[in-house]
N, C-alpha and C positions, 0 to 999 in steps of 0.2 A: 500758732493756732488761730483759726478763724471761726467765729460763731456765726452760722447762718441757720436761722430757724424757720420752719414753715409758719404760715399764717392763713387765716380764713379771709380770703380777698373779697372785696366788694367789686363785682365785675359784671359785664353785660351778658345776658343770655345769648346763645349762639345767633338767634334771630336778629339781634340788635348790634352785634359786635362790630361789624364794619361801619355802620352809620354812627355809632357812638365814638369810635376811635378817631383821634385827631393827631396832627403833628404836635410836637412839644410847644409849650407856651412861649418860649423865648426865641423861636426862629421866625417870628412874624411880627409886624407892627399891628396897630389897632385896625387900620383899614383892611389889611390883608386878612386878619382874623374875622372881621365882619363878613367879608366876601366868602371865606371858606365855610362859615357856619350858616350862610343865607339859606333859608328854606328848610333847615334841618334842626328841629327842636331837640333832637337827641344828641347833637354834636357835643363832645366833651369840652369843647371850647367854651360852652356856657358855664362850665365849672372852673377850668384852669385859666380862662381869660374872660371873666364875667364883666369886664369893661365893655364887651360887645352888647351887654344888656343895660349898662349904665351910660357912660359916655367916655370919650377919649380923655377929657379933662379930669376924670375921676379914677384913672387907672390905679392910683395909689391911695385912694380915699377909702375910709372905713366902710362907706356904703357899698363899694365894689366887693370888698372882702365878705361883707355880710350877704351880698347877692350870691357869691360863690357857695356859701353855706346853704342858702335858700334853694339854689339850683341843685345842689347835691341831694338835699332832702326830697326835692321834687323828682329827681331821677329815680330815687329809691321807691318813692310812692307810685310812680308810673311804671315801675318794673324795668326801666332801662339799665339799672344796676341792681344786682342781687347778691346777698352775702352767702358765701359757701358755708356749709353746715359744720365743717371741721377744718382744722389747719392742714394745709397742703403746701407742697412745692409746685411750681409751675415751670414747664419747659417752654421756652419762647424761642422760636426759630424765625429768622429773617432771611429771605433770598433776594439778592439784588445783582443783576448782571451775571447771573449764573453762580455767584458766590453765596455760600451758606455760612451763617453764624448762628450758633445755638447756645443759649444761656439758660441759667436757672434763676427763677424769680423767687426770692425769699427775703428775710429780714436780717440785716446785719446789725451788729451791736454798736450803739452809740459810744459806749465806753471804749471799744476797740478803735473807733475813730479818734477819740480823745487821747488814747495812749500810743497812737502811731501804728497799730497793727494794720489799720486801713490807711494807706499812704497817699499823700496828695502831691501834686506837682505844679499847681497853679495858685496864684493869689486870688482872692475874691474881692469884689467891690461891695462896700457896705450897703449901698442903696439897693443892689440886687438881692443881697441877703435879707434885708428888712422886708422887701416885697414878699418873698416866700415865707418868712417868719409870720407875717401878718396873715398870709393866705392859709398856711397849714394850721395856724392857731385858730383862725375863724372856723375852718372846716373840721377841726379835730381829726384831721386825716392828712396823710401824705398822698397827694393826688397824682404825683408823677414819680417814677423811680429814678434812683441814681444808677449810673452805668459804671460797674466795677469790672476789673479784670484780675486774673490770677494765672500763675504758671501752671501748665497742664498737670492734672492729677488723673492718672489712668483709672482709678476706682470710680471717680465721679463720671468720667467720660463713658465708662462701660455701663454704668447704671442708666445714664441718659440714652445710650444706644439701645439697650434692652427694652426700655420703656417705650420708646418710639417704635421699635420693631413690632411690638405686640399690642399696641393700643392706638385707636383712632384719635386724631386730634379733635378738640372741641371747636377751635376756630381754624379756618383756612381761607384767607381772602387776599386779594391783591388790590392795593390802593392806587390812586390816580397817578402816583409817581413811579409806578411799576415795581414797587417792593411788595413781596409776598410775606404775609404774617401768619404764623401757625402757632397754636398754643395747645399743650397737653396739660391736664391736671394730674398731679401725682398724689394719690391719696392712700396708697398701700403703706401700712406702718413699717413693714420691713424695708421697703425701698426708701422711705423717708429716713429711716435710721442709717441706711447705707450712705445716702447723700450727706446727711448731717455729720456722720463720722468722717467721711472723706474730707469735708471742709476743715474739720479739726486737725487734719494733717497738712493743711495748706498754711505755710508760715506767715503769709501776708496777702492782703488784698490791695488793689490799686484803683484809685478813682481815675477812670478813663475820661468820663464826661459827667458833669453834674456837681462840680465843687460847691456851687452856691446852694443847691438843694441839700447837699450833705451838711454844710455848715448851718443852714436854716433848720434842718431836722434836729441837729444837736442843740441848737438854741431853744427850740420849742420843748425839747426833752428836759432841758435845764429848768424851763419855766414850770413844766408839769411836776418835776421833782420838788421844786420849791412849794408848789401848791399842795403836794402830797408828801409831807416829810416822813411819813411812815412807809414809803415805797419800798418794795422788796427787790427790785431789779428785773422782775419778770413781767411787769406791766408793758403793754404794747408801746407806750411812749419812750421806752428805753431802746427801741429798735427802729431802724430806718429801712424802708423798702428799696430793694435794689434788684437789677438784673445783672447777674455775674457771668461773665464770659471767659472761657479759656483763651489765653493769649494767641494760640495758633489760629483761631477763627477770625480774629479782628483785622479790620482793614482801615488803615489811616491814609487819608488822601493828602495831597499837597495843600499847603496854605500859603497863598501867594501875596505879593505886595505890589501896590501901585502908589507912586508919588506924583503929586500934581504938577511939579515943575522941576527944573534942573538947578535950582538954587543959584540962579544968576550966571551959570556957566553956559557957554556955547556947546553944541553937540561935540565939536572937536576937542574942546578943553575937557569936557566931561569924560570922553573916552580915554584921553591921555591920563587923567587922574585915576580912573578905574584900572588902567593897565599897570599901575604901580603894585597892586596887590593881587590882580587877577590876570590870567592869560585870556585875552579877548579875541574871539574868532567870529567874524561875520558869517552868517549862513547864506549859502547860495540856493537853498531849497525854498519853495513857497510854503507859507503857513508857519504856525507857531513852533517854537523849539522847546521841547520838554527835556529837562535834564535826565540823563540816563544813570547817574550814580551820585553818591554823596559827594559834596564839595563841588559839584557842577551846578550851574544856574543857566536858565534862559533869560535873556534880557531883550525887551522891546523898546527901542529908542528911535524916534524920528522916522517911523515907518519901516524900520529894519530890525530883524531878529539877530541876536548874537548868542554865542555860547561863552560863558565865563567859567573858568576853572581857578579855584583858589590856589595861589602859589604856595609852595612848600615854605614853612616858616612863618606864614601869615596868621596862624592860629595854633592853639595848643590842642593837639589831637588826643591827649590823654585826659583832658578835663571834661566831665560830663556835660557841662553847659557850653563852654567855649568851643567845643568840637562840633556843636550843632550848626547846621547850615544857616538857620535863622540868626544865630549869634555871629557867625562869620560875616554874613551880609551886613548885619547891624554895625559891627565894630570896624569893618574895613571899608564900608561904602555908605550906608545910610547915614551914619553919624558924621564921619569926617568930610564927606563930599557933598551930601545932600542936606546936611544940617538937621537931620531927624534925631535929636538927642534922646527924646523919650517917646517911643512909638505908642505908648499907652494914651498919651495926651495930645500929640501933635495932630492938628487938623489937616495937615498936608499929606498924610499917609492913609491909605485904605487897605483893607485885607480882604482877599477874595478866596473863598473855599474852592478846592479843586473840582467840586461837583458842578461848578458853573462853566468849566472849560477854559482853555487858554485864550480862546477868541474873546472872552470877556475882558482879558487883560488889555488886548489891543483896543477894544472899545473904550475902556476907562482911561487908558493912557493918552489916547488921541495923538495929536501932533505936538503937544507941549509938555507931556508928562513922560514918565518912564516906568516900566513894569518889570517885575522879576518873578520868574517861575522857579519854585524850589523843589528839590527832591523830598519826598515824604519822610517824615520822622518814622522810625520803626518802634515796635513795642519794646524791643531791647533797649532803645534809647530812653524811652519813657521810664522803664523799670530802673535803669541805671541812674537817672536823675532822681527819681523818688527814693531809691535806696540810699543815695548819698545825702538826702535831706535838702537837696537843692530845689529851686523853683524854675520851671521852664520859662523862657521868654514868652511874652504875650503872643497869642495867635500862632501857636506852634503846631497844634494837632487839629485835624478835621476828620472826625469819625463818620463813616457812612456804612450802613443806613442809620438814620435816627430811630430811637426807640419810639414806638407808637404810644401815645397817651390814651388813657381811658380803658385799657384792657384789664387793669387791676388797680385797686385803690387800697391803701392800708389805713384802717381806722386806728387811731392811737388812744382813743378813749371811747368806751361803750357803756 
């Protein structure tokens, strides 16, 4: 059973939706955020990245979190954000490269995150958790949603299709990255009940992206519960804002690796060592090599692309983690040959999302490094890992498109 309840979002009027919306807070650095918000007083970056109004040295300073709250109140005062009159669900559609994904915006239960009904597949870093804890606490709001997934439920899908068929969207705009964002507000009590009941029949939800925001929302909820020992469980701070997508809609891109050097080996020695666990085939075609199936890899070395195929017996195909291509590469090549024992901490490895293209791997590897193109992880892989209680290796999944920030805010105390 999954609890997803409607809420009265704080969101921009149609007139301001496009200029308010921004990329998520964690896909840019301070300089990039300043550039993106330049000349736009209504950019949501003034709230989710208020360091653009303080300073880079104060990103994690209380003054920046206080500025986030101040800017949120200013957005409300100036009408950039307006609170809906009653609780609603919101249907949020994104279109990228002709692909469509349609999710429902609602509030998931913090208790279901704590009891494992909302399943995770990544570890979090404490410093990133603390940043959003301080931010959500200062704002008394969850300013950006968590990205959840679920196995398809036809009742929910049918309700979404019917609503879209007979109602005009409130937002419909295309951002500078070519992604179209469309939003419908679902305020009919009967349809709200249908969607709510549909989620009650969903056995589990899965965090696709936003593990830090989820953990931070739960931590702020615990703080509020301590401050309000007579809480009933129905208060807004017991819930976290999410966009929930059916698994069939979601698109996971490749998440590739670049290592700065060959760990003291010559190119010939390196290829010989790689050949112990992989079949190595140089390509005679120009341009990058994208793997066409699981357990195949593209490798760029010394100006040449190769196809690698993991040899039979070099990995455990039945294990939810050891059968993943990122694990196969780590255990059979990155660690034993290149000396990358911990990819979370090694300064010699970089991770490149597939959105940047394989040419970016050539650029970063140059003449002295080596790059690896991986086949994308599937939603089935992600569900299998989460269902087994395991944790994905770092930098395993790259979801596109990213959720746009600023289109809905969940106030946890009013």
